[in-house]
Every structure is written in C-alpha cells, then in structure tokens.
DSSP file (Angstrom, degrees, kcal/mol; ACC not computed):
  #  RESIDUE AA STRUCTURE BP1 BP2  ACC     N-H-->O    O-->H-N    N-H-->O    O-->H-N    TCO  KAPPA ALPHA  PHI   PSI    X-CA   Y-CA   Z-CA
    1    1 A M              0   0    0      0, 0.0     2,-0.5     0, 0.0     0, 0.0   0.000 360.0 360.0 360.0 136.0   21.3  -15.8    8.5
    2    2 A T        -     0   0    0      1,-0.0     2,-0.0     4,-0.0     0, 0.0  -0.836 360.0-129.7-102.2 130.7   21.9  -12.7    6.3
    3    3 A S     >  -     0   0    0     -2,-0.5     4,-2.2     1,-0.1     5,-0.1  -0.286  22.6-113.7 -72.8 162.3   25.4  -12.0    5.0
    4    4 A E  H  > S+     0   0    0      1,-0.2     4,-2.4     2,-0.2     5,-0.2   0.877 118.5  54.9 -62.9 -37.8   26.9   -8.5    5.4
    5    5 A A  H  > S+     0   0    0      1,-0.2     4,-2.2     2,-0.2    -1,-0.2   0.903 108.6  47.8 -63.6 -40.3   26.8   -8.1    1.6
    6    6 A Q  H  > S+     0   0    0      2,-0.2     4,-2.6     1,-0.2    -2,-0.2   0.894 110.0  52.4 -67.7 -39.3   23.1   -8.8    1.6
    7    7 A K  H  X S+     0   0    0     -4,-2.2     4,-2.4     2,-0.2    -2,-0.2   0.924 110.8  47.3 -60.8 -44.5   22.5   -6.4    4.5
    8    8 A R  H  X S+     0   0    0     -4,-2.4     4,-2.4     1,-0.2    -2,-0.2   0.905 111.7  50.6 -63.7 -41.1   24.3   -3.6    2.6
    9    9 A A  H  X S+     0   0    0     -4,-2.2     4,-2.4     2,-0.2    -2,-0.2   0.904 110.1  50.3 -63.4 -41.4   22.3   -4.4   -0.6
   10   10 A N  H  X S+     0   0    0     -4,-2.6     4,-2.6     2,-0.2    -2,-0.2   0.926 111.3  47.7 -62.1 -45.6   19.1   -4.2    1.4
   11   11 A E  H  X S+     0   0    0     -4,-2.4     4,-2.3     1,-0.2    -2,-0.2   0.894 111.0  51.5 -63.7 -39.4   20.0   -0.9    2.9
   12   12 A K  H  X S+     0   0    0     -4,-2.4     4,-1.8     2,-0.2    -1,-0.2   0.921 111.1  47.7 -62.8 -44.0   21.0    0.4   -0.6
   13   13 A W  H  X S+     0   0    0     -4,-2.4     4,-1.3     1,-0.2    -2,-0.2   0.932 111.2  50.9 -62.6 -45.7   17.7   -0.6   -2.0
   14   14 A K  H  < S+     0   0    0     -4,-2.6     3,-0.4     1,-0.2    -1,-0.2   0.901 110.0  49.7 -59.2 -41.7   15.8    1.0    0.9
   15   15 A A  H  < S+     0   0    0     -4,-2.3     3,-0.5     1,-0.2    -1,-0.2   0.856 115.5  43.2 -66.2 -34.6   17.6    4.2    0.4
   16   16 A A  H  < S+     0   0    0     -4,-1.8    -1,-0.2     1,-0.2    -2,-0.2   0.595 118.0  44.4 -87.0 -11.3   16.9    4.3   -3.3
   17   17 A N     X  +     0   0    0     -4,-1.3     4,-2.1    -3,-0.4    -1,-0.2  -0.236  61.0 136.2-131.1  45.5   13.2    3.2   -3.0
   18   18 A K  H  > S+     0   0    0     -3,-0.5     4,-2.0     1,-0.2     5,-0.1   0.884  76.9  51.8 -62.4 -39.3   11.7    5.2   -0.2
   19   19 A E  H  > S+     0   0    0      2,-0.2     4,-2.2     1,-0.2    -1,-0.2   0.906 109.1  50.0 -66.4 -41.5    8.5    5.9   -2.2
   20   20 A K  H  > S+     0   0    0      1,-0.2     4,-2.8     2,-0.2    -1,-0.2   0.911 109.4  52.3 -61.3 -42.1    8.0    2.2   -3.1
   21   21 A Q  H  X S+     0   0    0     -4,-2.1     4,-2.4     1,-0.2    -1,-0.2   0.909 108.3  50.7 -60.6 -42.0    8.4    1.3    0.6
   22   22 A K  H  X S+     0   0    0     -4,-2.0     4,-2.6     2,-0.2    -1,-0.2   0.924 111.5  47.7 -62.0 -44.6    5.8    3.9    1.5
   23   23 A I  H  X S+     0   0    0     -4,-2.2     4,-2.7     1,-0.2     5,-0.2   0.927 111.7  49.7 -63.0 -45.3    3.3    2.5   -1.0
   24   24 A Y  H  X S+     0   0    0     -4,-2.8     4,-2.2     1,-0.2    -1,-0.2   0.900 112.2  49.0 -59.5 -40.8    4.0   -1.1    0.1
   25   25 A R  H  X S+     0   0    0     -4,-2.4     4,-2.3    -5,-0.2    -2,-0.2   0.926 112.3  46.8 -66.2 -45.7    3.4    0.0    3.8
   26   26 A Y  H  X S+     0   0    0     -4,-2.6     4,-2.5     2,-0.2    -2,-0.2   0.913 112.2  50.6 -62.7 -42.9    0.1    1.8    3.0
   27   27 A R  H  X S+     0   0    0     -4,-2.7     4,-2.4     1,-0.2    -1,-0.2   0.915 111.0  48.8 -61.3 -43.6   -1.1   -1.1    0.9
   28   28 A S  H  X S+     0   0    0     -4,-2.2     4,-2.3    -5,-0.2    -1,-0.2   0.911 111.7  48.7 -63.0 -43.1   -0.4   -3.6    3.7
   29   29 A Q  H  X S+     0   0    0     -4,-2.3     4,-2.5     2,-0.2    -2,-0.2   0.894 110.9  50.8 -64.9 -39.9   -2.1   -1.4    6.3
   30   30 A A  H  X S+     0   0    0     -4,-2.5     4,-2.5     2,-0.2    -2,-0.2   0.928 111.2  47.9 -64.0 -44.9   -5.2   -1.0    4.0
   31   31 A K  H  X S+     0   0    0     -4,-2.4     4,-2.8     1,-0.2     5,-0.2   0.913 112.1  49.6 -62.1 -42.6   -5.5   -4.8    3.5
   32   32 A R  H  X>S+     0   0    0     -4,-2.3     4,-2.4     2,-0.2     5,-0.5   0.922 110.7  49.7 -64.5 -42.9   -5.1   -5.4    7.2
   33   33 A F  I  X>S+     0   0    0     -4,-2.5     5,-2.3     1,-0.2     4,-2.1   0.946 114.1  45.6 -59.0 -48.4   -7.8   -2.9    8.1
   34   34 A I  I  <5S+     0   0    0     -4,-2.5    -2,-0.2     1,-0.2    -1,-0.2   0.926 119.2  40.4 -61.5 -45.9  -10.2   -4.4    5.6
   35   35 A N  I  <5S+     0   0    0     -4,-2.8    -1,-0.2    -5,-0.2    -2,-0.2   0.758 130.3  21.4 -78.6 -25.0   -9.5   -8.0    6.6
   36   36 A E  I  <5S+     0   0    0     -4,-2.4    -3,-0.2    -5,-0.2    -2,-0.2   0.727 131.4  18.4-116.7 -27.2   -9.4   -7.6   10.3
   37   37 A F  I  <<S+     0   0    0     -4,-2.1    -3,-0.2    -5,-0.5    -4,-0.1   0.673  81.2 114.1-125.2 -22.4  -11.1   -4.4   11.6
   38   38 A A      < -     0   0    0     -5,-2.3     2,-0.1    -6,-0.2    -4,-0.0  -0.253  49.4-147.0 -65.2 138.5  -13.5   -2.9    9.0
   39   39 A T     >  -     0   0    0      1,-0.1     4,-2.4     0, 0.0     5,-0.2  -0.420  34.9 -97.4 -89.1 174.2  -17.2   -2.9    9.8
   40   40 A K  H  > S+     0   0    0      1,-0.2     4,-2.2     2,-0.2     5,-0.2   0.907 127.9  51.2 -58.8 -41.3  -19.9   -3.2    7.2
   41   41 A E  H  > S+     0   0    0      2,-0.2     4,-2.5     1,-0.2    -1,-0.2   0.901 107.9  51.9 -64.1 -41.3  -20.2    0.6    7.2
   42   42 A D  H  > S+     0   0    0      1,-0.2     4,-2.8     2,-0.2    -1,-0.2   0.929 110.2  48.9 -59.0 -45.3  -16.5    1.0    6.7
   43   43 A L  H  X S+     0   0    0     -4,-2.4     4,-2.5     1,-0.2    -2,-0.2   0.879 109.8  51.3 -64.8 -37.9  -16.6   -1.4    3.7
   44   44 A E  H  X S+     0   0    0     -4,-2.2     4,-1.9     2,-0.2    -1,-0.2   0.918 111.4  47.8 -64.5 -42.3  -19.5    0.4    2.2
   45   45 A D  H  X S+     0   0    0     -4,-2.5     4,-2.4     2,-0.2    -2,-0.2   0.926 113.1  48.0 -62.3 -45.0  -17.6    3.7    2.5
   46   46 A L  H  X S+     0   0    0     -4,-2.8     4,-2.7     1,-0.2     5,-0.2   0.896 107.8  55.4 -63.6 -39.8  -14.5    2.2    1.0
   47   47 A E  H  X S+     0   0    0     -4,-2.5     4,-2.1     1,-0.2    -1,-0.2   0.912 110.0  46.1 -59.3 -42.9  -16.5    0.7   -1.8
   48   48 A E  H  X S+     0   0    0     -4,-1.9     4,-2.3     2,-0.2    -1,-0.2   0.904 111.7  51.4 -67.0 -41.2  -17.8    4.2   -2.7
   49   49 A M  H  X S+     0   0    0     -4,-2.4     4,-2.3     1,-0.2    -2,-0.2   0.898 110.5  49.2 -62.1 -40.3  -14.3    5.7   -2.4
   50   50 A I  H  X S+     0   0    0     -4,-2.7     4,-2.6     2,-0.2    -1,-0.2   0.904 109.1  52.5 -65.7 -42.0  -12.9    3.1   -4.8
   51   51 A K  H  X S+     0   0    0     -4,-2.1     4,-2.1    -5,-0.2    -2,-0.2   0.924 111.2  46.6 -59.1 -45.6  -15.7    3.7   -7.2
   52   52 A I  H  X S+     0   0    0     -4,-2.3     4,-2.3     2,-0.2    -2,-0.2   0.903 111.1  52.1 -64.2 -41.7  -15.0    7.4   -7.2
   53   53 A R  H  X S+     0   0    0     -4,-2.3     4,-2.3     1,-0.2    -2,-0.2   0.914 108.5  50.6 -62.4 -43.7  -11.2    6.8   -7.6
   54   54 A Y  H  X S+     0   0    0     -4,-2.6     4,-2.3     1,-0.2    -1,-0.2   0.920 110.0  50.9 -59.4 -43.9  -11.9    4.5  -10.6
   55   55 A E  H  X S+     0   0    0     -4,-2.1     4,-1.9     1,-0.2    -2,-0.2   0.909 110.1  48.9 -62.2 -42.3  -14.0    7.2  -12.2
   56   56 A K  H  X S+     0   0    0     -4,-2.3     4,-1.3     1,-0.2    -1,-0.2   0.896 110.9  50.8 -62.9 -40.6  -11.3    9.8  -11.7
   57   57 A M  H  < S+     0   0    0     -4,-2.3     4,-0.5     1,-0.2     3,-0.2   0.895 111.0  48.1 -65.3 -39.4   -8.7    7.5  -13.2
   58   58 A N  H >< S+     0   0    0     -4,-2.3     3,-0.6     1,-0.2    -1,-0.2   0.825 107.7  56.2 -70.7 -31.7  -10.9    6.8  -16.3
   59   59 A D  H 3< S+     0   0    0     -4,-1.9    -1,-0.2     1,-0.2    -2,-0.2   0.794 104.0  53.6 -69.3 -28.5  -11.5   10.6  -16.7
   60   60 A T  T 3<        0   0    0     -4,-1.3    -1,-0.2     1,-0.2    -2,-0.2   0.586 360.0 360.0 -85.0  -9.6   -7.8   11.4  -16.9
   61   61 A K    <         0   0    0     -3,-0.6    -1,-0.2    -4,-0.5    -2,-0.1   0.462 360.0 360.0 -85.5 360.0   -7.1    8.9  -19.7
C-alpha cells in the first residue's frame, strides 16, 4: 500500500523528470522488441545501426 505522501512524491518526480521517463520507456520498448519479437534480419539491422551510432559518438569526442 502506498501512502498519500509517497503518491505525491511520485507525482512530483514524474512532473520534474518527463525526459527521463521518456528515455526509460523507449529503452524498455527496445529491449522488449529485441528479446521477444525481433527476427534475425531485425537484429542484423539493429546491429548495423548501433555500429553507426557508436562511430558518430566517437567522432564527436
């Protein structure tokens, strides 16, 4: 059971951290897709996308 004070604290955190919530939601959806639905072709595409993303991140440093 959650106290009223905890509920208010949760709502306050959610209001102040909308961007974090979005990132957490996207990360969760990506993991679920990979673990439950992705085909071999999907995984190969994602692997290439990740490789490109790493390269872009390294170029900006």
